[in-house]
C-alpha positions in Angstrom: 90.4 142.3 118.3 93.9 141.2 119.1 95.3 142.6 122.3 99.0 142.9 123.2 100.2 140.7 126.1 100.4 143.4 128.7 97.0 144.9 127.9 95.4 141.4 127.7 96.6 140.5 131.2 95.2 143.6 132.9 92.0 143.5 130.8 91.3 139.8 131.2 92.2 139.4 134.9 90.7 142.3 136.9 91.0 141.8 140.6 87.2 141.7 141.0 86.8 138.7 138.7 89.2 136.4 140.6 86.6 135.3 143.2 85.6 131.7 143.3 82.4 131.8 141.3 80.8 129.0 139.5 78.3 130.9 137.3 77.7 134.5 136.4 74.5 136.3 137.4 73.3 137.1 133.9 72.9 133.6 132.7 72.0 132.9 129.0 69.1 130.4 128.7 71.3 127.7 127.1 73.3 127.2 130.2 70.7 128.1 132.9 70.3 124.4 134.0 74.1 123.9 134.0 74.6 126.9 136.3 71.7 126.0 138.5 73.3 122.6 139.2 76.7 124.2 140.0 75.2 126.7 142.4 73.1 124.0 144.1 76.0 121.5 144.3 78.7 123.9 145.2 81.3 121.2 145.8 81.3 120.5 142.1 82.8 124.0 141.4 86.3 122.8 142.5 87.2 119.5 140.8 90.1 117.6 142.4 92.7 116.0 140.1 95.7 113.9 141.0 98.9 113.7 138.8 101.9 111.5 138.7 105.3 113.1 139.0 106.7 113.3 135.5 103.3 112.5 133.9 100.6 114.7 132.5 97.1 115.9 133.4 94.3 117.5 131.4 91.9 120.2 132.7 88.8 120.1 130.4 86.6 123.0 129.5 83.2 121.3 130.1 80.8 124.2 129.5 79.5 124.8 126.0 79.3 128.5 125.8 78.9 130.6 122.7 80.1 134.2 122.1 83.4 133.9 124.1 85.5 137.0 123.9 88.6 135.6 125.5 89.8 132.7 127.7 92.3 133.0 130.5 94.0 130.1 132.2 95.3 130.9 135.7 97.5 129.1 138.2 97.0 130.2 141.8 95.5 133.5 140.4 98.5 134.1 138.2 97.8 134.1 134.4 99.3 131.1 132.5 97.9 131.8 129.1 95.4 134.1 127.3 93.5 132.8 124.4 91.5 134.7 121.8 89.3 132.1 120.0 89.5 131.9 116.3 86.6 133.1 114.1 85.8 131.7 110.7 89.1 131.3 108.8 91.2 133.1 111.5 93.2 131.0 113.9 93.1 131.5 117.6 95.6 133.7 119.3 97.4 132.1 122.2 99.7 134.1 124.5 101.7 132.2 127.1 102.7 134.5 129.9 105.4 132.4 131.3 107.9 131.2 128.8 109.3 128.4 131.0 105.8 126.7 130.8 105.4 127.0 127.1 106.8 123.6 126.1 104.8 121.9 128.8 101.3 123.3 127.9 99.1 122.0 125.1 95.7 123.6 124.3 92.9 121.7 122.6 91.9 123.1 119.2 88.2 122.4 119.9 87.5 123.7 123.4 90.9 125.1 124.6 91.2 122.5 127.4 94.7 122.6 129.0 97.0 119.6 129.1 100.1 120.1 131.3 103.1 117.8 130.6 106.1 116.7 132.7 104.4 117.4 136.0 106.5 118.7 138.9 105.8 118.9 142.6 105.3 122.6 142.4 102.6 122.2 139.8 100.2 121.4 142.7 97.7 124.2 143.2 94.5 125.7 141.9 94.0 125.9 138.1 91.2 128.1 136.8 89.8 128.7 133.3 88.0 132.0 133.0 85.8 132.6 130.0 85.0 136.2 129.3 81.8 136.6 127.4 80.7 139.2 124.9 77.2 139.3 126.4 78.1 139.7 130.1 80.6 141.5 132.2 80.8 138.6 134.7 83.0 135.7 133.5 82.2 132.0 133.7 84.9 130.0 135.5 85.8 126.4 136.2 88.3 125.5 138.9 90.6 122.4 139.4 92.7 121.5 142.4 95.8 119.6 141.4 98.0 117.5 143.6 101.1 115.9 142.2 102.4 112.7 143.9 105.3 110.3 143.4 104.8 106.6 142.7 105.4 104.9 146.1 108.5 102.8 146.5 108.5 99.7 148.8 107.7 100.7 152.3 110.3 100.2 155.1 109.4 98.1 158.1 111.2 98.5 161.5 110.7 96.6 164.7 110.7 97.9 168.2 112.5 96.2 171.1 111.1 92.8 171.8 109.6 91.8 175.1 109.9 88.0 175.5 107.5 87.6 178.4 106.8 84.0 179.4 108.3 82.8 176.1 106.0 85.0 174.0 107.5 87.4 171.5 105.8 90.8 171.9 106.8 93.8 169.8 105.5 96.4 167.3 106.2 96.6 163.6 106.2 100.1 162.2 105.7 100.8 158.4 107.0 104.0 156.9 108.2 105.6 153.6 111.8 106.9 153.3 110.7 109.4 150.6 107.5 110.4 148.8 105.5 110.1 152.0 102.9 112.8 151.4 99.3 111.8 152.0 100.2 108.2 152.6 98.0 105.7 154.4 99.1 102.3 155.8 97.5 99.0 156.3 98.7 95.5 157.4 97.7 92.0 156.2 98.3 89.2 158.6 98.4 85.8 156.9 98.6 82.2 158.2 96.1 82.5 161.0 92.8 80.6 161.0 91.4 83.7 159.3 93.5 86.3 157.5 93.1 89.7 159.1 93.7 93.3 158.0 94.6 96.3 160.1 94.7 100.0 159.4 97.6 102.2 160.6 101.3 102.2 160.3 102.0 100.4 163.6 101.1 96.7 164.1 101.4 95.1 167.6 102.3 91.4 167.4 102.4 88.6 169.8 103.7 85.2 168.8 105.0 82.2 170.7 107.5 79.7 169.1 105.6 76.5 168.3 102.4 78.3 167.3 101.1 78.5 163.8 103.5 80.7 161.8 102.3 84.1 160.6 103.2 86.4 157.7 103.0 90.2 158.0 102.8 92.5 155.0 102.5 96.3 155.1 100.9 98.2 152.2 101.3 101.9 151.7 98.9 103.9 149.5 98.6 107.4 148.2 96.0 108.8 145.8 97.9 107.5 142.7 99.7 104.3 143.7 100.3 101.6 146.3 103.2 99.3 147.2 103.8 96.5 149.7 106.7 95.5 151.8 108.4 92.1 151.5 106.6 89.5 153.7 107.9 89.2 157.2 107.7 85.8 158.9 106.9 85.6 162.6 109.3 82.7 163.4 112.2 84.6 161.7 111.3 87.9 163.4 111.1 86.3 166.8 114.0 83.9 166.5 112.0 80.7 166.5 112.9 77.4 164.7 112.3 76.9 161.0 108.8 75.3 160.7 109.6 73.5 157.4 111.4 70.4 158.7 110.4 67.4 160.6 111.3 67.9 164.2 111.1 71.7 164.1 108.8 73.3 166.5 105.4 74.4 165.1 105.4 71.9 162.2 102.3 70.3 163.4 100.4 73.5 163.0 101.9 74.3 159.6 99.4 73.6 156.9 99.2 73.5 153.1 97.2 76.7 153.3 100.1 78.5 155.0 102.4 77.4 152.2 100.1 78.6 149.5 99.6 81.9 151.2 103.3 82.4 151.6 103.9 81.6 147.9 101.1 84.1 147.0 102.7 87.0 148.9 105.9 86.5 146.9 104.1 88.3 144.1 104.3 91.5 146.1 108.0 91.8 145.5 110.2 91.8 142.3 112.9 89.6 143.7 113.8 88.5 147.1 114.7 85.5 149.3 111.6 84.3 151.2 113.2 82.3 153.8 116.6 80.7 154.7 116.6 78.5 157.7 118.3 75.5 159.2 117.1 72.4 161.0 119.6 72.4 163.8 118.7 69.0 165.0 119.4 67.1 161.8 122.1 69.5 160.4 120.0 70.2 157.3 119.9 73.6 155.5 117.1 74.7 153.3 116.8 77.8 151.1 113.7 78.8 149.2 114.3 81.6 146.7 111.7 83.1 144.3 112.7 85.3 141.3 109.7 87.2 140.0 109.7 89.6 137.0 107.1 92.3 137.4 106.3 94.9 134.7 108.1 98.2 135.1 105.6 101.1 135.0 106.0 103.5 132.1 106.9 107.1 132.8 103.9 109.0 134.3 102.1 105.9 135.5 102.1 103.7 138.6 101.4 100.1 139.2 98.8 99.9 141.9 
């Protein structure tokens, strides 16, 4: 029976059926095991999904249930679409309750899974598919929690005031995002020491004395869909030391081939930038090392991790 949109909304979404239930009480034998697992492992009832801003996401209908009277897709308890499955040679009837979403929603012909296109920030929330059965008054539901995130841009690194105590440069580096900073975690890689080290958190305390082995600091920001790293920061440049690339410059004795390789490696973290530009003040020499790297541009709806 085909129902008009207004009747369908009230008939398919009574207030009593909007509770977070995984399985209905009168379980047909063919899905008894499926329901038992969902009840026992209740955390499986709500499936978390992450989407890329401008991309797409699919909410599958994973239960194979026969004798479905109607299917209702809801967003935060508000009806998005009502579907009356097709029978024999009759096509399914799909009623989209919000016209502004019509062009962004695609329903699978086989199981009526929902694909949402051109994701927006306000698409984040709870999505529920409610299958009303002919044989039971209690519907079967599946729930998905969607969070939409932006692909992270290059993180910004700022430095606190320096404390040059006893000739040692002491300061903090702080890593942050200028935008798209939701649910972001930070970590630091310190290269050039005898053993490379990693640290969690947005703030990195550093201590470096001119003449010591040079160090490179890189901050990496991550969210559930992407990651991005800052340009490498050299300790000698940060703390105003001499360039360690020339004979006579302080710290050259500690500068090893390994350091050079590691600095070249971290260049891959940036699309294009100047790694260092320094001068040997004793011999009047200037040196500039510049690396131009072409990295693939992510397609719309995807991020390069």
